[in-house]
Every structure is written in structure tokens, then in C-alpha cells.
N, C-alpha and C positions, 0 to 999 in steps of 0.2 A: 317733463320733470327730470332733472339730472340729480343723481345721487353722488355724494362725495365718496372718494376712495376710503375704504376701511384701512385703519392703521395696520400695516403688515405684521407688526408684533402681535396684534390681537388675532389676526386671521391665519397666521402661520401655525403649522401643527405643533401641538403642545407635547412636551415630554410626559410620560405616564404620571398620573396623579397631580401634575402641576395645577390642573384646573380646580383642584379641591382646596388649594391654599386660600387664605383669607383675602389677599388682594384680588384674585381672580373671581372669588365669590362676590365680593363687593362690586367689582366691575360689572359682573353679570346682572346684579340687582339694579345697579344704576342704569344700565342700558335698558333693562326691562321697564323701569320707572319712566325714563325719559321717552322711550319709544311709545309707550302707552299714552303718556301725557300729550305728546305731539299728535298722535293719531286722533285722540279725542278732541284736542283743540282745533283740529282741521274741520270739525263740524259744529263747534260751539257757536260760531257766529250765525250759522243757519238756524240752529235751535233757538238762539236768543231772538232772532227776527220773528220767530213764531211765538215767542213768549214761553218757550219750553226749556227744560234743562236736561241734564244727562240721565236723570231717573226716568223721565218721559221717554227718552231715546232707548234706554235699556228695555223698557216695557214694550215699546213698539217693535224693537228688534226680535225679542223672544216670541211675541205674539205672531209676528210674521213668519217665524221659523216653524211654528206649530199652531196652525189655526185650530180653534176650539180648545185651546189651552184652558185649563181651569184656573180660577183665581188661586187656589191652594198650590197648584203646580208652579204658577208664576211667583208666588211668595217664596217657595222653596228655591227656585232658580235665582232669584234676586237677593235672597237672604236679607230681607228688610222687614220692618214691622208691618203688621196688618194696617195700622193707621197711616203709615207713609204710603203704602201701596194704594190704599183707599183714596187718598188725596190725588195721587197721580192718575189713577183710573177714572175718577170722577172728572178731572179736567180733560183727559183724552176723550171721554165719552161726550162731555158737553161740547167739545170742539168737533164732534163728528169724525174722530179719527179711529175710535174703537167702539165696537158694539158688543154688548153682552146679552146672552140669552140663557134661558133655563136649560138644564141638561135634559136629555130625553128620558132617561131612567129615573133620575133624581131631580125633581123640579127645583130643589134648593140649590143645586149645583149651578154655578155661573160659568158659562163658556165664553171665552173671549175670542174675538176675531177683528181684524182690521177692516175698516170701511174702505171704499175706493180712495177716498182722500187720505186715509191712513197708509194705504199701500203706496200711494204716490209719494208721500213724504218720506216714508221709511226707505223706499227705493232711491230717492234722491240722496238721502243721508248715506245709505250703503254705497252708492256710486262714488261718493267722495272718499270713503274709507277704502273702497276697492282699488281706486287709483293709487293710493299710497302703498297699500299692501302688495299689489301686483308689481309695482316698481321695485319695492324692496325684495320680493321673492325672485324677480327676474335678475336683479343684481347679485343676489346671494347664490342662486342656483338650486336645483332640485335636492341635492344631497344636504345642503345647509338647511333648506326648508324642512326636510324630513327630520333632521337633527333638532331643529327648533321645536317642531311639534312633539318630538319625543321628550324634550326637556319640559315643555309645558304640561304634557300628559303626566309626567313624573311628579309634578307638583300637585296634581289633583288626587285627593284620597280615593282609594279603590272603591269605597262605598258610594262615591259621587259620580263615578264613571258611567253608570247606567243613565244618569240625567244627561250627561254630555252626549252619549250615544243616541239617546232618545230624540235629539234635535236633528240628527242626520236624515236626509231625504233620499 
């Protein structure tokens, strides 16, 4: 996969505070939107072949990151309604991609885990993402990646950071 050259006017060092002007802020938002859209579109076809959508993928992704995730933790991570998550989880369970079991201390608690088929599908989808992100990271270089992460972390409210950190392995 070849990446096109970044416009040098964008990648050149910026004078102090220039990056806070409206044109630069809008440019950053546009790049974030289109980068995210193209990353997701890279797996949409694979999801559609399975009869699944992005909500299914997000659930698979987070369950893979934290086996035995509770339904309430997943609800919090995805910030969707209980009804929407219920539909997604029912479908993933019926397709034998996700299993849920009762908690050990609280039998009412539902713990989510990917089945072997779920791990395989999530791995395939992640591999497609990984190729795109790896190529972009390689092209940008380690300092740019660190800066990108810092910007993304800066957009996450402080109270939500424990959720993000909880996904690290």
C-alpha cells in the first residue's frame, strides 16, 4: 500500500499559536473525520458479507480487548442505549460470535466473551485496520504518532481516561 505525500504546507513546522486558528482547527477536524471514515469503510464490506454493521464490530472489538467484560461496562464504552446493545448482543450470540455467562459473585451480572468464531472474525477485521494504521504510522514516523496520540488523549475527558486505560493489556 502506497501513501500519497502529505502537503508540505500542512506538515511544515507551524509558527506559535497558528494551529489554534479556525482554518487549522477545521482542517484537523476534516482530516480526523475522513481518516476515521476511510478506516471504517475498509472493513464495511467484510462486515456486510457477514450481515453485520459497525455496531457489531465495535462490540466485538471491545469484548476482544477485555474478555469477561460486563454488559454494563460495554454499554458505558459504546455510549449507546441498552435496547440498541441488546439487539447487537442478541445477534452476535445467535451467530455464535459472543457468549455470555453469569458472573461468579453476582449471578445477575452478564460477562461477555468472544467464541472461537468471534475471535477469528474480530482478528480478520483488526488485521484490515492494522494494515492501514501501520502504513500511516510508518509514513508519519514515531514523533508524529506520539503527537497524534497526545491530541486524541486531549479530546477525552479526564473522567473517561480510566475507561481507556482499562483496555490496555
